[in-house]
Phi, psi and omega in degrees: 000142184297331184279348184279152176296136177281124181239102184307131179094345182277149173283339181094203180245156180297143175286160176305137181094354180240123176256119182240153179206163170259127184233162175214176179258139176281177179298336179268003178088005179276154179276130180227139178287134176268109185277330184294133179289151175080004181264131182285138176197193180267135177287128181232148179237142177285124182303147179106009180287156178303139180070017176301130181285155191260351179157171173266137183301118177062021179226064183297326181291321177299319179294317182299323183289350179283351185246135177200140176060026181082014181232152167268122182267117189282337187085000177263134172270138184207173175227152178239132178272173182302326183277004178092002178283134179259143179236129180285135177252316180163173175284141182302324182279356176258353187298137181261127179256109183223122176049043178085001180254146173252119188239128175274126182300330181301320180299316181289318179300318182298319180292316180300324182285353172282343179289136185297343181268348190264127176269317179206157183217145174226137186234137179227168170262125180256126182307139181219133184293338182260309186268002187077304175215153169240153181279123176238135181244145172242130182229147167248148189257155176287159177304136180098355179240140181239145177299140177200161178294325179296319179291322178301313179296322179295318179294320178298316179292320179302314181291320180298321181298322185268334185249338187092157186296329184289331186258329184297152179296146176267337180225146175223130174245145176265139176228146175300324176203164180248146180293132180231153170284169179294342177270001173097005181274136176297132180270084180299323179303319180289320177300318181292319179298318179294321180295321186262000180070034181260163175302139184281344178071204184291120178242023183294337180266002183292131177287126181270137181292000000 
């Protein structure tokens, strides 16, 4: 709404005609609304909102699985504050599980990009035998900055100060550039495949330099 305060990074509040909630699954697998503010869950919309899409092309079963408990499940993890403002955390399939914490890569990437040397950042979960996964970041630098061990340590400390030790990356690699789709999204899937030596899969949407 035009009258509302602009809060950088926030998704904002639902428009009239759209009912949104943060939901989670109960022990029996049912969908339940999370009423407490500030708790992370999946963003859900009540079906029937204006401009609701009608399906995936030739994939009716995929579309059907998006609905449960009277809600459309977006696949986005988010939090809702007391005033009704929603905050994006990350895609459910990108969430990093480390030492009992669920971490959205978007949160870590956003903080790293606040550093004056960082042009872009991509974050993945790297398998770890103890923590299940550790947070690893890939960054490209702005003109005038060069990769160095001192800068790596500075970035790690910068992230720990703002995110805490549990959420901040444990490893950082420098890259000349990061793989993006033609629409500008960092391809975390490709970063993870390259890191782990896995097949890169479909790269038809990769932006070519």
